[in-house]
FIVOTI-946840 format. One record per residue (C-alpha): x, y, z; residue number from 1. Coordinates in steps of 0.2 Angstrom, whole numbers. Layout:
<site px="X" py="Y" pz="Z" n="NUM"/>
...
END
This chain:
<site px="129" py="-124" pz="-11" n="1"/>
<site px="111" py="-132" pz="-12" n="2"/>
<site px="99" py="-136" pz="1" n="3"/>
<site px="94" py="-154" pz="5" n="4"/>
<site px="75" py="-157" pz="2" n="5"/>
<site px="66" py="-158" pz="19" n="6"/>
<site px="50" py="-168" pz="20" n="7"/>
<site px="33" py="-159" pz="15" n="8"/>
<site px="29" py="-146" pz="2" n="9"/>
<site px="41" py="-133" pz="-3" n="10"/>
<site px="38" py="-116" pz="-10" n="11"/>
<site px="49" py="-103" pz="-19" n="12"/>
<site px="43" py="-86" pz="-21" n="13"/>
<site px="53" py="-75" pz="-34" n="14"/>
<site px="47" py="-57" pz="-31" n="15"/>
<site px="54" py="-48" pz="-46" n="16"/>
<site px="50" py="-30" pz="-42" n="17"/>
<site px="43" py="-19" pz="-56" n="18"/>
<site px="47" py="-31" pz="-70" n="19"/>
<site px="37" py="-26" pz="-85" n="20"/>
<site px="25" py="-40" pz="-91" n="21"/>
<site px="25" py="-36" pz="-109" n="22"/>
<site px="44" py="-36" pz="-109" n="23"/>
<site px="45" py="-52" pz="-99" n="24"/>
<site px="34" py="-61" pz="-112" n="25"/>
<site px="43" py="-54" pz="-126" n="26"/>
<site px="60" py="-60" pz="-119" n="27"/>
<site px="53" py="-77" pz="-115" n="28"/>
<site px="46" py="-79" pz="-132" n="29"/>
<site px="63" py="-74" pz="-139" n="30"/>
<site px="72" py="-87" pz="-129" n="31"/>
<site px="81" py="-74" pz="-118" n="32"/>
<site px="73" py="-80" pz="-101" n="33"/>
<site px="75" py="-99" pz="-102" n="34"/>
<site px="71" py="-102" pz="-83" n="35"/>
<site px="55" py="-91" pz="-83" n="36"/>
<site px="51" py="-100" pz="-99" n="37"/>
<site px="53" py="-117" pz="-91" n="38"/>
<site px="41" py="-111" pz="-77" n="39"/>
<site px="28" py="-105" pz="-89" n="40"/>
<site px="29" py="-121" pz="-100" n="41"/>
<site px="25" py="-131" pz="-85" n="42"/>
<site px="14" py="-119" pz="-76" n="43"/>
<site px="2" py="-105" pz="-79" n="44"/>
<site px="4" py="-86" pz="-83" n="45"/>
<site px="-8" py="-73" pz="-76" n="46"/>
<site px="-11" py="-54" pz="-74" n="47"/>
<site px="-9" py="-46" pz="-57" n="48"/>
<site px="-22" py="-33" pz="-54" n="49"/>
<site px="-12" py="-20" pz="-45" n="50"/>
<site px="-16" py="-6" pz="-32" n="51"/>
<site px="-2" py="3" pz="-42" n="52"/>
<site px="-17" py="14" pz="-48" n="53"/>
<site px="-16" py="22" pz="-31" n="54"/>
<site px="3" py="23" pz="-30" n="55"/>
<site px="18" py="12" pz="-31" n="56"/>
<site px="19" py="12" pz="-12" n="57"/>
<site px="3" py="3" pz="-11" n="58"/>
<site px="8" py="-13" pz="-20" n="59"/>
<site px="20" py="-22" pz="-8" n="60"/>
<site px="9" py="-20" pz="8" n="61"/>
<site px="-6" py="-28" pz="-2" n="62"/>
<site px="5" py="-43" pz="-5" n="63"/>
<site px="13" py="-45" pz="12" n="64"/>
<site px="-3" py="-42" pz="22" n="65"/>
<site px="-16" py="-49" pz="10" n="66"/>
<site px="-27" py="-33" pz="11" n="67"/>
<site px="-32" py="-20" pz="-2" n="68"/>
<site px="-25" py="-3" pz="-1" n="69"/>
<site px="-40" py="5" pz="7" n="70"/>
<site px="-37" py="-7" pz="22" n="71"/>
<site px="-18" py="-6" pz="24" n="72"/>
<site px="-18" py="13" pz="20" n="73"/>
<site px="-1" py="14" pz="13" n="74"/>
<site px="2" py="23" pz="-4" n="75"/>
<site px="20" py="30" pz="-2" n="76"/>
<site px="36" py="29" pz="9" n="77"/>
<site px="30" py="46" pz="16" n="78"/>
<site px="13" py="45" pz="26" n="79"/>
<site px="1" py="59" pz="29" n="80"/>
<site px="-3" py="62" pz="47" n="81"/>
<site px="-20" py="70" pz="49" n="82"/>
<site px="-16" py="73" pz="67" n="83"/>
<site px="-1" py="85" pz="64" n="84"/>
<site px="-7" py="90" pz="46" n="85"/>
<site px="10" py="85" pz="40" n="86"/>
<site px="21" py="71" pz="32" n="87"/>
<site px="31" py="59" pz="41" n="88"/>
<site px="42" py="44" pz="35" n="89"/>
<site px="32" py="28" pz="34" n="90"/>
<site px="35" py="16" pz="49" n="91"/>
<site px="34" py="-1" pz="42" n="92"/>
<site px="37" py="-10" pz="59" n="93"/>
<site px="18" py="-12" pz="61" n="94"/>
<site px="17" py="-22" pz="45" n="95"/>
<site px="15" py="-41" pz="48" n="96"/>
<site px="19" py="-51" pz="33" n="97"/>
<site px="10" py="-67" pz="30" n="98"/>
<site px="26" py="-78" pz="31" n="99"/>
<site px="28" py="-74" pz="49" n="100"/>
<site px="12" py="-84" pz="53" n="101"/>
<site px="18" py="-98" pz="42" n="102"/>
<site px="34" py="-98" pz="52" n="103"/>
<site px="25" py="-99" pz="68" n="104"/>
<site px="15" py="-113" pz="61" n="105"/>
<site px="31" py="-123" pz="59" n="106"/>
<site px="38" py="-119" pz="42" n="107"/>
<site px="56" py="-115" pz="39" n="108"/>
<site px="56" py="-98" pz="31" n="109"/>
<site px="68" py="-87" pz="22" n="110"/>
<site px="63" py="-69" pz="18" n="111"/>
<site px="76" py="-58" pz="9" n="112"/>
<site px="74" py="-40" pz="4" n="113"/>
<site px="55" py="-40" pz="3" n="114"/>
<site px="50" py="-21" pz="1" n="115"/>
<site px="40" py="-12" pz="14" n="116"/>
<site px="44" py="-24" pz="28" n="117"/>
<site px="56" py="-24" pz="43" n="118"/>
<site px="65" py="-40" pz="50" n="119"/>
<site px="59" py="-49" pz="65" n="120"/>
<site px="64" py="-65" pz="73" n="121"/>
<site px="57" py="-81" pz="65" n="122"/>
<site px="55" py="-97" pz="75" n="123"/>
<site px="65" py="-107" pz="62" n="124"/>
<site px="71" py="-96" pz="49" n="125"/>
<site px="80" py="-80" pz="43" n="126"/>
<site px="73" py="-63" pz="38" n="127"/>
<site px="84" py="-49" pz="30" n="128"/>
<site px="78" py="-32" pz="25" n="129"/>
<site px="86" py="-18" pz="15" n="130"/>
<site px="102" py="-27" pz="11" n="131"/>
<site px="100" py="-22" pz="-7" n="132"/>
<site px="83" py="-14" pz="-8" n="133"/>
<site px="76" py="-1" pz="-19" n="134"/>
<site px="65" py="7" pz="-6" n="135"/>
<site px="74" py="13" pz="9" n="136"/>
<site px="63" py="14" pz="24" n="137"/>
<site px="71" py="6" pz="39" n="138"/>
<site px="87" py="16" pz="36" n="139"/>
<site px="98" py="1" pz="39" n="140"/>
<site px="100" py="-18" pz="34" n="141"/>
<site px="91" py="-28" pz="47" n="142"/>
<site px="95" py="-47" pz="50" n="143"/>
<site px="86" py="-59" pz="61" n="144"/>
<site px="94" py="-69" pz="69" n="145"/>
<site px="110" py="-58" pz="70" n="146"/>
<site px="120" py="-73" pz="68" n="147"/>
<site px="115" py="-74" pz="50" n="148"/>
<site px="124" py="-58" pz="46" n="149"/>
<site px="139" py="-69" pz="42" n="150"/>
<site px="131" py="-74" pz="26" n="151"/>
<site px="129" py="-55" pz="21" n="152"/>
<site px="148" py="-53" pz="25" n="153"/>
<site px="152" py="-68" pz="14" n="154"/>
<site px="144" py="-61" pz="-1" n="155"/>
<site px="149" py="-43" pz="2" n="156"/>
<site px="139" py="-26" pz="2" n="157"/>
<site px="126" py="-24" pz="-12" n="158"/>
<site px="129" py="-10" pz="-24" n="159"/>
<site px="112" py="-2" pz="-18" n="160"/>
<site px="117" py="-3" pz="0" n="161"/>
<site px="111" py="13" pz="9" n="162"/>
<site px="108" py="22" pz="-7" n="163"/>
<site px="90" py="25" pz="-10" n="164"/>
<site px="87" py="30" pz="-28" n="165"/>
<site px="84" py="48" pz="-24" n="166"/>
<site px="102" py="50" pz="-19" n="167"/>
<site px="109" py="41" pz="-34" n="168"/>
<site px="102" py="44" pz="-51" n="169"/>
<site px="115" py="41" pz="-64" n="170"/>
<site px="117" py="58" pz="-74" n="171"/>
<site px="130" py="54" pz="-87" n="172"/>
<site px="134" py="40" pz="-100" n="173"/>
<site px="148" py="35" pz="-89" n="174"/>
<site px="138" py="34" pz="-73" n="175"/>
<site px="124" py="25" pz="-82" n="176"/>
<site px="136" py="12" pz="-89" n="177"/>
<site px="144" py="9" pz="-72" n="178"/>
<site px="127" py="9" pz="-64" n="179"/>
<site px="122" py="-5" pz="-76" n="180"/>
<site px="137" py="-15" pz="-72" n="181"/>
<site px="135" py="-14" pz="-54" n="182"/>
<site px="117" py="-18" pz="-55" n="183"/>
<site px="122" py="-35" pz="-63" n="184"/>
<site px="134" py="-38" pz="-49" n="185"/>
<site px="120" py="-35" pz="-37" n="186"/>
<site px="109" py="-48" pz="-45" n="187"/>
<site px="123" py="-61" pz="-44" n="188"/>
<site px="126" py="-57" pz="-26" n="189"/>
<site px="108" py="-58" pz="-22" n="190"/>
<site px="108" py="-76" pz="-30" n="191"/>
<site px="123" py="-80" pz="-19" n="192"/>
<site px="115" py="-74" pz="-3" n="193"/>
<site px="98" py="-82" pz="-6" n="194"/>
<site px="107" py="-99" pz="-9" n="195"/>
<site px="116" py="-97" pz="7" n="196"/>
<site px="101" py="-93" pz="17" n="197"/>
<site px="91" py="-107" pz="9" n="198"/>
<site px="104" py="-120" pz="13" n="199"/>
<site px="107" py="-113" pz="31" n="200"/>
<site px="88" py="-115" pz="35" n="201"/>
<site px="84" py="-130" pz="23" n="202"/>
<site px="69" py="-118" pz="20" n="203"/>
<site px="52" py="-125" pz="14" n="204"/>
<site px="47" py="-107" pz="10" n="205"/>
<site px="59" py="-95" pz="3" n="206"/>
<site px="52" py="-77" pz="-2" n="207"/>
<site px="66" py="-68" pz="-12" n="208"/>
<site px="64" py="-50" pz="-17" n="209"/>
<site px="74" py="-45" pz="-33" n="210"/>
<site px="75" py="-26" pz="-32" n="211"/>
<site px="87" py="-23" pz="-47" n="212"/>
<site px="75" py="-24" pz="-61" n="213"/>
<site px="65" py="-10" pz="-52" n="214"/>
<site px="79" py="2" pz="-50" n="215"/>
<site px="87" py="-2" pz="-67" n="216"/>
<site px="70" py="1" pz="-75" n="217"/>
<site px="68" py="19" pz="-68" n="218"/>
<site px="86" py="24" pz="-74" n="219"/>
<site px="88" py="14" pz="-90" n="220"/>
<site px="71" py="12" pz="-98" n="221"/>
<site px="76" py="24" pz="-112" n="222"/>
<site px="88" py="11" pz="-118" n="223"/>
<site px="73" py="1" pz="-124" n="224"/>
<site px="61" py="16" pz="-127" n="225"/>
<site px="67" py="34" pz="-128" n="226"/>
<site px="51" py="40" pz="-136" n="227"/>
<site px="46" py="51" pz="-121" n="228"/>
<site px="63" py="59" pz="-120" n="229"/>
<site px="66" py="77" pz="-127" n="230"/>
<site px="73" py="76" pz="-145" n="231"/>
<site px="90" py="83" pz="-139" n="232"/>
<site px="91" py="72" pz="-124" n="233"/>
<site px="109" py="64" pz="-123" n="234"/>
<site px="102" py="48" pz="-117" n="235"/>
<site px="94" py="44" pz="-134" n="236"/>
<site px="104" py="30" pz="-142" n="237"/>
<site px="112" py="22" pz="-127" n="238"/>
<site px="114" py="3" pz="-128" n="239"/>
<site px="98" py="-7" pz="-126" n="240"/>
<site px="107" py="-22" pz="-118" n="241"/>
<site px="110" py="-13" pz="-102" n="242"/>
<site px="93" py="-16" pz="-96" n="243"/>
<site px="90" py="-32" pz="-105" n="244"/>
<site px="105" py="-40" pz="-97" n="245"/>
<site px="98" py="-36" pz="-80" n="246"/>
<site px="82" py="-45" pz="-84" n="247"/>
<site px="93" py="-60" pz="-91" n="248"/>
<site px="104" py="-60" pz="-76" n="249"/>
<site px="88" py="-60" pz="-64" n="250"/>
<site px="82" py="-75" pz="-74" n="251"/>
<site px="99" py="-84" pz="-72" n="252"/>
<site px="98" py="-82" pz="-53" n="253"/>
<site px="80" py="-88" pz="-53" n="254"/>
<site px="86" py="-104" pz="-61" n="255"/>
<site px="99" py="-106" pz="-48" n="256"/>
<site px="86" py="-104" pz="-34" n="257"/>
<site px="74" py="-116" pz="-43" n="258"/>
<site px="88" py="-129" pz="-43" n="259"/>
<site px="91" py="-127" pz="-25" n="260"/>
<site px="74" py="-131" pz="-20" n="261"/>
<site px="70" py="-147" pz="-30" n="262"/>
<site px="51" py="-151" pz="-30" n="263"/>
<site px="46" py="-134" pz="-25" n="264"/>
<site px="31" py="-125" pz="-31" n="265"/>
<site px="37" py="-109" pz="-39" n="266"/>
<site px="28" py="-93" pz="-39" n="267"/>
<site px="37" py="-79" pz="-49" n="268"/>
<site px="28" py="-62" pz="-50" n="269"/>
<site px="29" py="-43" pz="-52" n="270"/>
<site px="16" py="-32" pz="-44" n="271"/>
<site px="17" py="-18" pz="-56" n="272"/>
<site px="27" py="-15" pz="-72" n="273"/>
<site px="37" py="-1" pz="-81" n="274"/>
<site px="35" py="11" pz="-95" n="275"/>
<site px="43" py="27" pz="-102" n="276"/>
<site px="40" py="44" pz="-95" n="277"/>
<site px="43" py="62" pz="-98" n="278"/>
<site px="41" py="67" pz="-80" n="279"/>
<site px="27" py="71" pz="-67" n="280"/>
<site px="15" py="86" pz="-70" n="281"/>
<site px="16" py="99" pz="-56" n="282"/>
<site px="0" py="108" pz="-60" n="283"/>
<site px="-12" py="100" pz="-47" n="284"/>
<site px="-8" py="111" pz="-32" n="285"/>
<site px="-7" py="127" pz="-42" n="286"/>
<site px="-24" py="122" pz="-50" n="287"/>
<site px="-32" py="119" pz="-33" n="288"/>
<site px="-26" py="136" pz="-27" n="289"/>
<site px="-32" py="144" pz="-43" n="290"/>
<site px="-49" py="137" pz="-41" n="291"/>
<site px="-50" py="142" pz="-23" n="292"/>
<site px="-50" py="125" pz="-15" n="293"/>
<site px="-33" py="128" pz="-7" n="294"/>
<site px="-27" py="144" pz="2" n="295"/>
<site px="-9" py="149" pz="5" n="296"/>
<site px="-7" py="165" pz="15" n="297"/>
<site px="3" py="178" pz="4" n="298"/>
<site px="16" py="179" pz="18" n="299"/>
<site px="19" py="160" pz="17" n="300"/>
<site px="20" py="161" pz="-2" n="301"/>
<site px="35" py="173" pz="0" n="302"/>
<site px="44" py="169" pz="16" n="303"/>
<site px="39" py="151" pz="18" n="304"/>
<site px="39" py="147" pz="0" n="305"/>
<site px="57" py="154" pz="-1" n="306"/>
<site px="62" py="144" pz="14" n="307"/>
<site px="54" py="128" pz="7" n="308"/>
<site px="63" py="131" pz="-10" n="309"/>
<site px="80" py="133" pz="-2" n="310"/>
<site px="83" py="115" pz="3" n="311"/>
<site px="78" py="108" pz="-14" n="312"/>
<site px="89" py="121" pz="-23" n="313"/>
<site px="104" py="117" pz="-12" n="314"/>
<site px="101" py="98" pz="-15" n="315"/>
<site px="102" py="101" pz="-33" n="316"/>
<site px="118" py="111" pz="-32" n="317"/>
<site px="127" py="99" pz="-21" n="318"/>
<site px="138" py="87" pz="-31" n="319"/>
<site px="132" py="69" pz="-32" n="320"/>
<site px="147" py="62" pz="-23" n="321"/>
<site px="146" py="75" pz="-9" n="322"/>
<site px="128" py="68" pz="-7" n="323"/>
<site px="134" py="51" pz="-5" n="324"/>
<site px="147" py="56" pz="8" n="325"/>
<site px="134" py="66" pz="18" n="326"/>
<site px="122" py="52" pz="17" n="327"/>
<site px="134" py="40" pz="25" n="328"/>
<site px="140" py="52" pz="38" n="329"/>
<site px="124" py="59" pz="44" n="330"/>
<site px="113" py="50" pz="57" n="331"/>
<site px="100" py="40" pz="47" n="332"/>
<site px="85" py="50" pz="53" n="333"/>
<site px="93" py="66" pz="48" n="334"/>
<site px="98" py="59" pz="31" n="335"/>
<site px="80" py="53" pz="28" n="336"/>
<site px="73" py="70" pz="32" n="337"/>
<site px="85" py="79" pz="21" n="338"/>
<site px="81" py="67" pz="7" n="339"/>
<site px="63" py="71" pz="10" n="340"/>
<site px="47" py="67" pz="1" n="341"/>
<site px="45" py="71" pz="-18" n="342"/>
<site px="39" py="88" pz="-14" n="343"/>
<site px="34" py="98" pz="2" n="344"/>
<site px="17" py="102" pz="8" n="345"/>
<site px="13" py="121" pz="7" n="346"/>
<site px="9" py="131" pz="23" n="347"/>
<site px="-9" py="131" pz="19" n="348"/>
<site px="-22" py="142" pz="28" n="349"/>
<site px="-31" py="127" pz="34" n="350"/>
<site px="-48" py="135" pz="39" n="351"/>
<site px="-49" py="142" pz="21" n="352"/>
<site px="-43" py="125" pz="13" n="353"/>
<site px="-56" py="112" pz="8" n="354"/>
<site px="-45" py="102" pz="-4" n="355"/>
<site px="-26" py="100" pz="-5" n="356"/>
<site px="-13" py="90" pz="-14" n="357"/>
<site px="-2" py="77" pz="-6" n="358"/>
<site px="16" py="75" pz="-13" n="359"/>
<site px="18" py="61" pz="-25" n="360"/>
<site px="30" py="52" pz="-36" n="361"/>
<site px="18" py="48" pz="-50" n="362"/>
<site px="0" py="51" pz="-50" n="363"/>
<site px="-9" py="66" pz="-43" n="364"/>
<site px="-16" py="64" pz="-25" n="365"/>
<site px="-30" py="74" pz="-19" n="366"/>
<site px="-36" py="74" pz="-1" n="367"/>
<site px="-52" py="82" pz="6" n="368"/>
<site px="-49" py="92" pz="22" n="369"/>
<site px="-63" py="82" pz="30" n="370"/>
<site px="-69" py="88" pz="47" n="371"/>
<site px="-68" py="74" pz="60" n="372"/>
<site px="-53" py="66" pz="50" n="373"/>
<site px="-41" py="80" pz="48" n="374"/>
<site px="-36" py="89" pz="64" n="375"/>
<site px="-39" py="106" pz="55" n="376"/>
<site px="-54" py="99" pz="44" n="377"/>
<site px="-65" py="111" pz="36" n="378"/>
<site px="-77" py="101" pz="26" n="379"/>
<site px="-92" py="93" pz="34" n="380"/>
<site px="-94" py="74" pz="30" n="381"/>
<site px="-111" py="77" pz="21" n="382"/>
<site px="-102" py="87" pz="8" n="383"/>
<site px="-88" py="74" pz="5" n="384"/>
<site px="-96" py="65" pz="-10" n="385"/>
<site px="-102" py="81" pz="-19" n="386"/>
<site px="-85" py="89" pz="-17" n="387"/>
<site px="-76" py="73" pz="-24" n="388"/>
<site px="-87" py="73" pz="-39" n="389"/>
<site px="-84" py="92" pz="-42" n="390"/>
<site px="-65" py="90" pz="-41" n="391"/>
<site px="-65" py="75" pz="-52" n="392"/>
<site px="-76" py="84" pz="-65" n="393"/>
<site px="-65" py="99" pz="-65" n="394"/>
<site px="-49" py="89" pz="-67" n="395"/>
<site px="-56" py="79" pz="-82" n="396"/>
<site px="-61" py="95" pz="-90" n="397"/>
<site px="-43" py="102" pz="-90" n="398"/>
<site px="-35" py="105" pz="-107" n="399"/>
<site px="-18" py="111" pz="-113" n="400"/>
<site px="-17" py="127" pz="-123" n="401"/>
<site px="-16" py="115" pz="-139" n="402"/>
<site px="-33" py="107" pz="-134" n="403"/>
<site px="-26" py="90" pz="-127" n="404"/>
<site px="-34" py="82" pz="-112" n="405"/>
<site px="-23" py="84" pz="-97" n="406"/>
<site px="-30" py="70" pz="-86" n="407"/>
<site px="-33" py="52" pz="-92" n="408"/>
<site px="-44" py="48" pz="-77" n="409"/>
<site px="-49" py="51" pz="-59" n="410"/>
<site px="-53" py="37" pz="-47" n="411"/>
<site px="-59" py="38" pz="-29" n="412"/>
<site px="-51" py="27" pz="-16" n="413"/>
<site px="-65" py="25" pz="-4" n="414"/>
<site px="-83" py="20" pz="-9" n="415"/>
<site px="-91" py="32" pz="4" n="416"/>
<site px="-88" py="45" pz="17" n="417"/>
<site px="-89" py="32" pz="31" n="418"/>
<site px="-74" py="22" pz="24" n="419"/>
<site px="-65" py="38" pz="20" n="420"/>
<site px="-66" py="44" pz="38" n="421"/>
<site px="-54" py="31" pz="43" n="422"/>
<site px="-43" py="31" pz="27" n="423"/>
<site px="-25" py="37" pz="26" n="424"/>
<site px="-25" py="37" pz="7" n="425"/>
<site px="-28" py="51" pz="-4" n="426"/>
<site px="-47" py="53" pz="-8" n="427"/>
<site px="-44" py="55" pz="-27" n="428"/>
<site px="-30" py="48" pz="-38" n="429"/>
<site px="-27" py="58" pz="-54" n="430"/>
<site px="-20" py="49" pz="-69" n="431"/>
<site px="-11" py="60" pz="-80" n="432"/>
<site px="-11" py="59" pz="-99" n="433"/>
<site px="7" py="56" pz="-104" n="434"/>
<site px="5" py="64" pz="-121" n="435"/>
<site px="0" py="81" pz="-113" n="436"/>
<site px="13" py="80" pz="-100" n="437"/>
<site px="23" py="97" pz="-99" n="438"/>
<site px="12" py="107" pz="-110" n="439"/>
<site px="4" py="123" pz="-103" n="440"/>
<site px="-13" py="121" pz="-96" n="441"/>
<site px="-27" py="134" pz="-101" n="442"/>
<site px="-37" py="140" pz="-86" n="443"/>
<site px="-50" py="153" pz="-90" n="444"/>
<site px="-40" py="168" pz="-95" n="445"/>
<site px="-24" py="162" pz="-87" n="446"/>
<site px="-11" py="149" pz="-91" n="447"/>
<site px="-3" py="136" pz="-79" n="448"/>
<site px="14" py="132" pz="-85" n="449"/>
<site px="23" py="122" pz="-72" n="450"/>
<site px="39" py="112" pz="-76" n="451"/>
<site px="39" py="93" pz="-75" n="452"/>
<site px="47" py="84" pz="-61" n="453"/>
<site px="57" py="68" pz="-61" n="454"/>
<site px="64" py="71" pz="-78" n="455"/>
<site px="80" py="62" pz="-73" n="456"/>
<site px="71" py="45" pz="-73" n="457"/>
<site px="66" py="38" pz="-90" n="458"/>
<site px="55" py="24" pz="-83" n="459"/>
<site px="39" py="25" pz="-73" n="460"/>
<site px="28" py="12" pz="-66" n="461"/>
<site px="15" py="4" pz="-77" n="462"/>
<site px="-1" py="-2" pz="-69" n="463"/>
<site px="-2" py="-21" pz="-69" n="464"/>
<site px="10" py="-35" pz="-65" n="465"/>
<site px="11" py="-53" pz="-69" n="466"/>
<site px="12" py="-70" pz="-61" n="467"/>
<site px="19" py="-87" pz="-66" n="468"/>
<site px="16" py="-102" pz="-55" n="469"/>
<site px="23" py="-119" pz="-58" n="470"/>
<site px="17" py="-134" pz="-48" n="471"/>
<site px="2" py="-143" pz="-43" n="472"/>
<site px="-14" py="-133" pz="-45" n="473"/>
<site px="-7" py="-121" pz="-57" n="474"/>
<site px="-19" py="-127" pz="-70" n="475"/>
<site px="-33" py="-121" pz="-60" n="476"/>
<site px="-28" py="-103" pz="-58" n="477"/>
<site px="-38" py="-89" pz="-65" n="478"/>
<site px="-31" py="-78" pz="-78" n="479"/>
<site px="-30" py="-63" pz="-66" n="480"/>
<site px="-27" py="-61" pz="-48" n="481"/>
<site px="-27" py="-46" pz="-36" n="482"/>
<site px="-10" py="-42" pz="-28" n="483"/>
<site px="-18" py="-46" pz="-11" n="484"/>
<site px="-23" py="-63" pz="-17" n="485"/>
<site px="-6" py="-69" pz="-22" n="486"/>
<site px="-1" py="-74" pz="-4" n="487"/>
<site px="-15" py="-87" pz="-5" n="488"/>
<site px="-6" py="-96" pz="-18" n="489"/>
<site px="9" py="-98" pz="-6" n="490"/>
<site px="-2" py="-104" pz="8" n="491"/>
<site px="-12" py="-117" pz="-3" n="492"/>
<site px="5" py="-124" pz="-10" n="493"/>
<site px="11" py="-127" pz="8" n="494"/>
<site px="-4" py="-137" pz="12" n="495"/>
<site px="0" py="-150" pz="-1" n="496"/>
<site px="15" py="-158" pz="-9" n="497"/>
<site px="19" py="-149" pz="-25" n="498"/>
<site px="29" py="-154" pz="-40" n="499"/>
<site px="40" py="-141" pz="-49" n="500"/>
<site px="49" py="-141" pz="-66" n="501"/>
<site px="61" py="-155" pz="-71" n="502"/>
END
């Protein structure tokens, strides 16, 4: 099934979530990704400067809204609420992606599985979210208009449907092999569904999200690089083609979509990459307490700490298949709450806490308990800059007991306290040194020896992405673009007749 070519410019956007740029280039050069190679031959390659340095949750809102992280304020699928001094699931219904304005302006638009968005009616198009997504935010597949759901029924349920990664991380060789097979099935189904939606609408703008590379990268990166796994880890030596074939199949489906939109300008990109990991250090919150920045009452450490630890312990003991059943039977809001954020927020003594750690799935996140911003704020605004510098200096000085630097860098998200007063982001982002991950940390006459978290994943996000654009104007593109600038390429292409690869 292919779409007839409507009058006017056409644009196809292939959003390949968390595809690693160095791996893509290596496979292109080896002839393993012929369709991306054809785009590159007729177009331009560039680097995406990503807000992934803040966190993986910051990247997609930057693309869809065209604003930097400090403006859209999103860093995770769990949002800090300074009014309640607690975490809440991120509500993406307020995010207005750029393609809706283009649809209102008269363009026929298809948007499929774009992360961190919800579906909304388009004047002449189709929007589908969380059909086979990696990030699970809306808690259900959304389709607008509802009549388009027949296309989803025709291609069948995606293997990732209603299963966020936290509920399904393959643990054994057999599970990973099955995961790899089903991931390939999902890529093929995605191509089938995208073709049906493009044909239905005769789209002049199709924005297609590919989530499979993202999830496969987290679960299967060790098949390419097992260097950060423990020497006795059973995942060492598993077939490298598992992950490579997901990249190859994504390329095949990209080729089908390019053929379905003849003459279109094609933009393929990832907003961040993937690399090996040994886990996430858990020393930030203990270090803040040890240094006197954060205070947790002793009673909360015993009673509250035990209560907070009971749920994670129970979740670890429940068999994986039982989790799947519970996830499908429980109401979505209850299921999401049980799955929970990466870690809980301690029951801080807020009047005695000047700095606290936010839960994270990669970097360390530090937030200042700023008076006038946090409901229980204790730090006057005039102390903000000096306190940020003090915390950053202390973190950079951290060393393991063997003398390794623990922290590779610390960055501020807000340039000044006036900006920070309205920010929902962490104030400081701590980038860990992977080579020191898991080693005990020396602290005066004490030692911090916290276990790594997230060791079931062998892949973690790398900072930058890539873009390839093929079509009129590609020769004028700069060598690098910020994630929030990419949507401008789409708008510019729709303003002129563009020519794609032949």
